C-alpha positions, -999 to +999 in steps of 0.1 A: +191-447-113+161-468-100+172-510-097+150-539-102+167-572-101+137-590-121+106-584-144+086-584-115+096-562-093+092-532-117+065-503-105+057-474-123+021-457-124+036-439-158+041-455-190+075-459-203+100-454-230+127-487-232+151-503-244+163-541-239+198-557-245+230-569-228+242-535-231+281-552-228+299-524-225+278-497-222+300-481-258+292-455-281+266-474-300+247-477-270+250-449-262+232-436-293+206-453-283+202-448-248+204-409-254+173-412-282+154-432-246+161-401-225+152-376-248+119-390-253+109-393-220+094-353-223+099-340-188+085-366-171+056-374-191+072-409-193+098-432-176+128-448-188+139-479-185+168-503-194+160-544-196+194-562-192+203-598-188+227-617-167+241-642-167+244-635-203+218-649-229+247-669-246+264-685-211+231-701-207+221-710-240+260-727-254+273-752-232+308-741-240+304-708-247+339-691-231+329-656-235+340-629-213+323-602-213+336-562-210+319-550-176+308-568-143+273-564-131+284-534-109+302-516-140+277-518-157+250-504-138+276-480-128+281-467-169+241-469-169+232-452-145+257-421-159+241-422-189+208-405-170+188-440-169+156-433-150+151-472-142+173-504-149+161-538-144+184-566-146+165-603-152+180-634-142+186-651-182+175-683-180+159-712-200+122-706-194+133-673-201+143-679-236+112-702-244+091-669-241+079-666-275+076-629-287+043-629-283+043-636-245+074-614-244+053-582-259+025-591-243+033-603-206+063-583-204+070-552-224+028-542-225+014-555-192+043-555-169+065-526-183+032-506-200+050-501-226+047-463-246+075-466-268+105-491-274+137-478-292+163-507-300+194-512-330+185-524-365+197-559-362+175-568-327+159-600-328+141-615-301+118-642-290+117-683-287+151-685-306+157-649-316+129-656-343+116-619-340+128-590-356+121-557-363+093-557-387+075-585-361+080-559-338+063-534-356+036-556-360+035-560-321+029-520-316+002-518-347-019-546-324-008-533-283-007-493-300+033-485-284+055-468-310+083-489-322+120-460-330+146-482-353+180-468-352+199-474-381+234-489-382+245-456-400+232-437-370+251-453-349+283-450-369+299-460-405+318-485-392+294-503-366+307-511-329+295-541-316+312-555-281+326-581-302+349-558-314+358-544-287+368-574-272+392-582-299+408-550-298+416-558-260+430-596-271+451-578-301+464-554-275+449-517-292+440-504-264+434-474-280+413-490-304+389-503-278+387-471-257+381-458-291+351-480-297+342-474-255+337-440-253+358-442-225+396-457-208+389-503-207+391-500-169+392-531-143+380-532-105+390-554-084+410-562-041+444-550-034+460-580-021+492-594-014+512-605-040+551-619-036+565-587-033+593-590-058+585-557-069+589-536-032+627-551-038+638-535-070+622-502-062+591-511-077+566-519-051+533-528-071+494-539-058+483-567-068+447-566-082+426-601-075+392-596-099+366-620-076+340-618-114+356-646-132+339-637-166+353-606-169+374-597-199+415-596-193+430-579-218+466-592-235+490-598-216+517-568-214+525-533-199+501-505-197+496-472-187+474-470-165+449-445-144+436-442-114+420-426-086+429-431-049+413-403-021+397-382-049+429-377-065+440-390-101+470-411-095+488-427-125+510-454-129+518-484-151+501-517-153+512-557-162+491-585-169+511-614-174+525-646-155+562-630-143+586-649-167+617-638-153+605-653-121+591-683-128+554-674-124+531-702-127+497-675-135+484-651-140+491-617-124+479-583-128+501-558-106+497-520-106+531-498-100+520-467-089+541-434-096+548-408-067+529-430-044+532-448-010+507-456+011+493-485+027+457-496+006+456-529+008+421-545+010+406-512-009+387-520-041+406-501-071+389-496-104+419-493-130+418-473-163+438-488-190+454-453-212+475-471-239+501-506-244+533-501-239+553-532-244+540-572-246+554-595-213+594-610-221+612-627-198+648-615-187+677-633-177+682-616-146+661-594-124+692-568-127+679-572-168+643-567-153+645-536-131+669-519-168+636-528-184+614-516-155+631-481-161+625-476-196+592-486-191+584-457-166+602-433-187+578-443-218+550-438-194+559-409-182+568-395-217+527-407-224+513-387-199+530-359-201+510-352-234+475-359-220 
């Protein structure tokens, strides 16, 4: 997949089959559209292209927006590459870009820059200044500029329309099973392993603290999860706590993973942790011994879940 960081950087001698949107989560609804894109390239006659944006438009246009995204830019790039898309354009979204009229966007970008043959979009797509243009306007532009418009209906995507908003809500509620069903893959966090207080090591549960650099990344509900990661090409299971460590008077949120049957120095390593199921809410225990007792029970529960996979 070729990656471009601006619309103006894109170059191709072929016409394109394209779609556009924020694609946060690259969930199963998005994949219906992306599959249609790759199926329409007619064995190399056209090139597939996805246009997406960063920052998320709501971060720019809504002054007090505190939206958290399901994917960092690098995570989204990885997920889109897995779909077989040939070209990904991540364009910087700003107020000037948002002021483009629908016709300016279609003429200058879709037609002149991307040499559009066909655009495939969801049933509810809106575009142009103040998002005033809709699918009917796009069809009219297609007739004027000689490109096809293919609409994917809500029914085609799923009986219950999947949306990034619904996935964020499931994550807030600790319903990781539902979130993963909507995504079509386990929700994951990517970060660097850093040193913590190392209390876990003293009670038989050493943990790897994960630092996520991107503050816009959506962190699920606090609590204990069963997780999976890959280290040196091998699957490693474990359990992860997202929370404030109230038993030891923690004062900030941490993300700590205890990996099963694993004992190696991975400080400074980048790690991707997939969340498989939610075990329990974070609790404050009366003593460290009671905490250790609960961690032993968590491990038993986690291993029982893993053995069912």
